[in-house]
C-alpha positions in Angstrom: 51.5 102.6 86.7 51.3 103.9 83.0 48.1 105.1 81.2 46.6 103.5 78.2 45.5 105.0 75.6 41.7 103.8 75.7 42.3 104.3 80.0 43.5 108.3 79.4 40.6 108.7 76.6 38.6 108.1 79.9 39.9 110.3 81.8 39.9 113.2 79.4 36.0 112.3 79.0 36.0 113.4 83.0 38.0 116.1 83.0 35.3 117.7 80.8 33.3 118.6 83.2 35.7 119.2 85.9 36.8 122.5 87.7 40.5 123.4 88.4 41.1 123.1 92.1 44.6 123.8 92.2 45.9 126.6 90.8 50.0 127.9 90.5 51.1 131.2 91.3 54.3 133.5 90.6 55.9 130.9 93.1 55.4 128.0 90.9 55.2 124.7 92.3 56.0 125.0 95.9 56.1 122.8 98.8 52.3 124.1 100.0 51.6 123.2 95.9 52.5 119.7 96.4 50.9 118.8 99.6 47.9 120.5 98.4 47.5 118.6 95.5 48.8 115.6 97.1 45.5 116.4 99.6 43.0 116.6 96.4 44.6 113.8 94.6 43.7 111.3 97.9 40.3 112.8 98.0 39.1 112.6 94.3 42.0 110.6 92.2 41.6 113.0 89.2 42.3 116.7 89.7 42.5 120.1 87.3 45.2 122.6 87.5 45.6 126.0 86.2 48.1 128.3 86.2 48.2 131.9 86.6 49.7 134.5 83.8 52.8 135.1 85.9 53.8 131.7 86.9 56.7 130.9 86.0 56.4 127.4 84.3 54.2 126.7 81.3 51.5 124.2 81.6 53.6 120.9 80.6 56.5 122.0 82.8 54.1 122.3 85.9 52.5 118.8 84.8 55.4 117.3 84.5 56.9 118.5 88.1 54.0 118.0 90.0 53.6 114.0 88.4 57.3 113.3 89.4 57.0 114.6 92.9 53.4 113.0 93.6 53.7 109.9 91.6 50.7 111.2 89.0 50.2 110.4 85.7 49.5 113.4 83.2 45.9 113.1 81.7 46.2 115.9 80.0 47.5 119.7 78.9 45.6 122.1 77.0 46.5 125.8 77.5 47.0 127.0 81.0 45.5 123.8 82.5 46.4 120.2 83.0 44.7 117.3 83.9 46.6 114.6 86.8 45.7 111.5 87.8 46.6 109.3 90.8 44.7 105.7 91.8 43.7 105.8 95.8 45.1 102.3 96.9 42.5 102.4 100.3 39.4 103.4 98.6 39.3 104.0 94.4 36.6 106.1 92.8 37.2 105.7 89.5 37.4 102.8 87.8 39.6 102.5 84.8 38.1 99.9 81.9 
């Protein structure tokens, strides 16, 4: 699933009020991090992630790795924070325009 510009803008507006729910530390993107992100995406559909200063990846690399492993779409990446989206097929919470 690809997001259109209008859908991405809508999701970015929702991200403004979100607090990071996933933190990536010195070990980078591990299997535990992927599982935690999977659970958060299943529950929320849209999550914000943050990288610690000791993380071996930058935010764009970490976003790409997580999106690839989770089947999610990147929404935005600013500094050490990024947001990703994956719709919940069974119980959708966010209705895209």
